Phi, psi and omega in degrees: 000140178224121181238144173228134175236124183245145175228094189056241180271358181273148182226129172250126183237134179224147174226150174212152175244114180270097180218207181288347180228066185293130182225156176224136177246129182240135179234133179229131180296133183292333183259032181231245182270005187309317181301338179265351183251126178241160178299328175297320178295318178298314179298319178299313178304313180295315177303319178300336180259013173086018179244114183261136181274128175277315177197159177269124185265322188205150175210130175210156182225138171226196186287346183248326187219151162257131181232138177230144170238126184242141172263129180268156177291144184292336184272011179298139175074008178261000000 
């Protein structure tokens, strides 16, 4: 699955591979809406779409992006 959500010139991009180890990687530009976006808000957004997060695998920030990798529960979308 590949999703893009745009807010003017800002871009949130996510990818996931739905297999036995489903993961999603989320990147948010640091100089955009990031102060208003938290990992909790992203998890809430995913839950509202039927995707439950099992655990947070990775988190990093550089001068351009905040990035998170989340492991989804295997029974999502069933």
